[in-house]
Every structure is written in structure tokens, then in C-alpha cells.
N, C-alpha and C positions, 0 to 999 in steps of 0.2 A: 523334212520333219515338220510336223504341225507346230505352230507357234506354242512355245512352252508357257503355261500359265504359272504364275508365282502363287499357287494355291494348292491345297490338298483336295482330293476327290474322295467322297465317301457316300454311303447310302444312308438315308434317313427314312425310317418307316413312320408314317403318320397318316391319319384319316383313311386307313385301309389301303394305302398305296406305298410303294417304295420309290423315293425320289433320289436320283443321282445329283449330288450337290457339290459345286466348287466352293471351297471355303478359304478365306484369306484374312489376315489380320488377327489381332489378339482378342480372345474372348473377354468379355467385360467391357470392351470399348463400345461406343455407340454403334448400333447394328444397322446395316443397310442391306435390304433384300432386293435383289434384281430379278425382275420377271420378264423373260424374253417373249417375243411374239412369233408370228407365223411367217415363214417356216424356218424357225431358228432353234437355238439351243442355249444352255447356260454358257457355252463357249463363246456365244455371240457377244458377251460382255467382257471379253478378255482384256480389252484396253481399260475398261472402267474398274475391273477387279483390282488390277495392279495399282492404278492411280488412287483409288479409295483406300486400299490397305496401306499404301505408303503415306497417306495423309492421316492415318491413325484410326481408321474405322474398321470394324469387324464386318466382313462381307460374306453374304451367302448368295450364290447364283445357281439355282436348281435348273435341271431339265424339268420343265413342268410336265404334269401327267399327260401321257400320250406321246411324249417326245423322248428321243435319245435313249439314255440308260434308265429311264424311269418307267413305272408301271403304265400299262396301256389297257385300262378296263374296256370291256366290250360294250357296255351299256352307254347309249348316247347321253342319258341323264347324268352319268358320272362326270361329265365335263361342264356342269353348270357353275355359275358364279359362286354359289354357296360352297360347293366342293372345292373349287380353286382357292377361295378365300380361306377355307379351313386348312388347306395345305400350307398356305402362307403363315397362318397363326401357329400351325404345328411346328414349323421350322423355328419360329420364335421360342416356342416352348422347349424345343430340343436343346437349344443353347442357353436356356434360362434367361431370356431377355423379356423384360416387361413390355417394352415398346421398341419400335423400329421405324425407320423411314423406308417406304416401299416405292420402288422405281420401276415403272413398266413401260416397255416399248411395244408399239403396234398392239396386238391382241393382249399382250401383257398389261397394257394400260387399262383394259377392262377390269383386270384383277386389281390393279393399283387404285382405281377409283371405286371399285365395289367393296374391297376388303375394309376400308375405314367406315363405310356405311353399315356394314354388318358387324364389325368388331371395332367400334370407335375408340375404345380405351387402349388399343394395342399399337396405335400408330402416331408418331410424332410429326410426320410430314409425308407428303405425297408428291411424286413426280410422274408426269405422263410425257412420253417421248413419241412424237409423230402423230398421236391421236389425242385431241384435246378433250376436256371434260364437256360432255353434252348431256342435256337432261333426258330423262326417260320419256320416250314418245307417248303421245296420247292413245295410240293404238299399238297392238303388237308390232314388234320391230320389223318383221318381214312384211307385214301389211303396209307399214309406213314406206318401206323401200319399193313395194309394188306401186304405191301411189306416186312415188317420186320418179320411178323409171318406166312405168307403164309397160308397154310391150318390148321395150329395149332389153337387151341382155344386161345382167348385172351379176358379177361373180358370186356375191353373197347368196343370192337367190339360187343360182346354179348349184352351189355347194349344199343346199338343203337336202336334196334327195340322196340317200345313201346309195352308192353304187357307181353312177357315171363319173363323178369327179374323182372318186377313189381310184377307179381303173385308169383314168387319164393321167393323173399325177404319179401313180405308181408304175406306169408303163416303162419309163426311163427316168429314174431320179436325177441323173446328171442333166438331162435336157430340162426337166422341170425346174431344178434349182438354178440353172444358168438363165432360164427365161425369167423366173420370178425375181431373182436377186439382181440380174443384170438388165432386164428389159422392162421393169415396172416401177423403178424407184424414183423417177423424176418425170416432170411434165414433158411429154413428147410432142411430136408434130400433130396437127389437127387430124390427119388421116388415121394415125395410130389410135388417137383418142376415139374417133368415130367407130373404128373397128371394134374396140372394146365394148361399145354400147349397142352395136348394130343388132337388130333382130335377126333370127335365123338359127339353124341347127348347129352351127359350129360350137365346139366346146370352149374351154377357157384358154388352154395353151395355144391353140391354133390362132388365136387373136393377138398373140404376143410375138413380136419379131425375135428371132434367135440372135443374140449378139455374137455368138460364135466363140465366146471366151468368158470366163468369170469376170465380174466387175473389177475395176482396178484396185479396189480396197480389199480384195481377197487374193492372196497368192495361191499358187496351184495346190500346195499342200493343205492349206486351210480349206479350199473348196473341196478337195478330195475327202477331207474329214467329214464335211457336211454330206457328201454323196454316200459315204460308207454308212453313216448313221441313219440316213433316211432310206437307204436300200434295205437295211436290216429292220428298221422299225416301221417303215411305211408312212402313209399320209392319212390313214383313216382316223387315228386318234386326234391329230391336229384338226382335221375337218369336222370332227364331232363338236369341237368348240363352237363352230359356226352354227351347228344344228341345235344349239341351246339358246340362240338369240331370243326366241319367244318364251322359253322357259325362264330365262333370266328376267325378262320383262315382268312375268308373273311373280317371280321371287322377290323383286325389288319394289312391288307395289307399296309395301310398308317395310321400313328398315329401322333398326335401333337408332340410327342417326338419320335425320332427314336430309342433312347436307354434310359435306366434308368440312369439318370445323377447324382443321389444322392447316398450317401454311402449305400451299400447293404451288408447284412450278410446272409450267408446260414449256417444252422445248420442241420447236417445229422447224421444218425446212421450207424455205419460201417456194421451192420447186416441187414440193411433195404433192402428187395428184390426190392423195387421200383427203386433203383439206378441201377439195371441191365438194365433198358430200359430208363433211364433218365441220360445220360452221362453228366459229368461236365466239359468237355474239351473245350466247346465253349461259356463259360460265357462271354468272351470279345465281342461277337456279340450282347449281350443283355444288358450288364451293362458297361457304360463308367465312372461311378463314382467309388470311392474307393470300392474294393470288399474284403471281408473277409470270410473265410470258417472255420467252427468249426465242426470237426467230433468227435462224442461221441463213444468211443470204446465199442463194444459189444451191442450197442443199436439198437433197431428195428425201426419200423415206427411210433409208437404212442408217440413220444417223449415228448410232453407237459405233458402227464399224466404218462408215463413210467419212464422218467428221469427228473423230474421237477427241481431238484437242479441244474443240469448241464445246462439245458435250461435257467433257470432264471439267472444264473451267466453270461452266454453268452449274454443274452439280456441286462442285466444291464450294462455290460461292453461296449457294442455297443452303447447304448443310451447315456451313460455318455460322449461319445466323439463327439456327434453330435452338429452341429449348427442349431438351430431350426428356425431361422429367416434369 
């Protein structure tokens, strides 16, 4: 059996899409919105849903658009930060909450950092997990990556063209997820790192060693749940998030709030390879509210599932210090 969530599951229609949402805790309590990353689901927050609800918070964890049991629009532009932020605000409206704390992991952190810039009055606090706040680049995002990586392979650029990455990731979802969740989450040996960046015709998955089994923080039933969901829903919707990088750059040229003015927490893993290209030294250009950073020693990228006790402790400490109104 898949791990049982101490939550209810329902569909919320907002912003022209239907979102499958895990909900726990009492309505009227301070609201926490959990935004998962790639390639995950609302289910990925199962350890946090329980801990937060038990601590007295009202918790919403959607499958974000393009994922799982939620709508999967065809248009690439349907996955830009404005649409994703509108989904977040729509969930607040659905439960009658004026404000919430938004917590985003991986690509969900893009939503967590974007939503309070676009809707600054709706958020009392912000948490990014595994991806720190970074300022808008001076040039379109893909152009910045091309300058950084040159002729080397970089997965974000490979994902930009519709078709090749979709076919590769959809070919065998079990292998895709085993490699992504088990083979990319922590700093590997130098040879593996060089293979991920080496120029050449190889796609994405061919560059990742197959660990042969799910990561130790996923039991077989949990992994099988992921496989079923992505076998049914595919990877095109999730990949379309990456195809909106430059559109997001345009949409955030001016925002209602110039910076995130509420308290903000970043939780990172010291062995997370993502931090090699998402530096943390320019946070002050993004966040003007109180900023706290928690680094988990030896942890990789998939922190909410890999190191739930440390993540939950950091979240509960942060939430306890907030003013919600």
C-alpha cells in the first residue's frame, strides 16, 4: 500500500484548471500552501502535510498544473509564473484565506518566489527548498544559461525544444523516475558530473547512471505510485514549465512588489548539485524581508522526502515566528 496521507483529497477549479489537492488541518487555521517540484506531486509533501497539520496549520498540497490528477493544458504559455501564481492565489480564495505561507521545493520554489512578487498582499511568509532566491538575470534566462555553459550540455536548454525530451522521459517512466530521483539528487563523482555537461548528441537520461532501485527514502509502493501517475499523465506538462523560463523573465520585468517583503526561509542540502549554478550571494536583491538560511549537512536535492525530520523542524520553527495578519 502507498503511504496513507492524513488528509482529504479533492478537486479545486481555479484559473481555468482543475487541481487535485491534498488538504489537512482545520479551516480557519493559518494556511500553508505546499508547491512541489519536478518531477513530483502533492504526494511528495506527505511527511510535511502530517507534521504541519498536527502542529495546528491548515495545509494544501496540490498536484500543480501539468501533474498527476490536475489539468494539463496543451499550450506552453499556460505554464508561466503568472498562471502558476494565479493557481496559488485561487487555492487561497477557495478556502477563504486572506494570506498564507507558500513553501516551494525545486521548481515549486519558482512559484514560491514569484507569487509574492505578483500578489504581495496574499502571503505572510515564503520558504524555498533546494532552490535559493536568485535575482532576475540581465538577459533572458536561456541566454544566460548559454553564456554560462557554452557548448556544453545543460538539461534546462535541452528541455526547451518540444519533442525530444518528452519522448525520452515518456519512453519508460519507471526508468526516468529511478534515474531522476535516485541518480541526480546529490553531488556525485567527477566523472558523472563531467558526463552531465559534456557536449555531444546524448540526451538527458543517457548521462545519468541507473541506480537499479528507487532511492532509500522511497519504499516500493511509494515509487510505484509515482510511476503510475507519470505513466498516465506523462512529462510534457512538467517540461512545459521549463519552456516558460524566458516568458517568465519577460513577465517579471516589473511586478507589483519589487522584492519579497515578508520573512523568507531557504532550506538547502550541502550536497545538492543544484547549488552549483544557483548561487546564494545575491539574495538581498530578491528579498527585503527578514531572511534565514538553513543548510542540512550531507543532504541532497530531494529534501522533503530525503530528510523530512530536519525539513519539518526548520519549517515549524520558521512558521512559529510569523505574524499572519
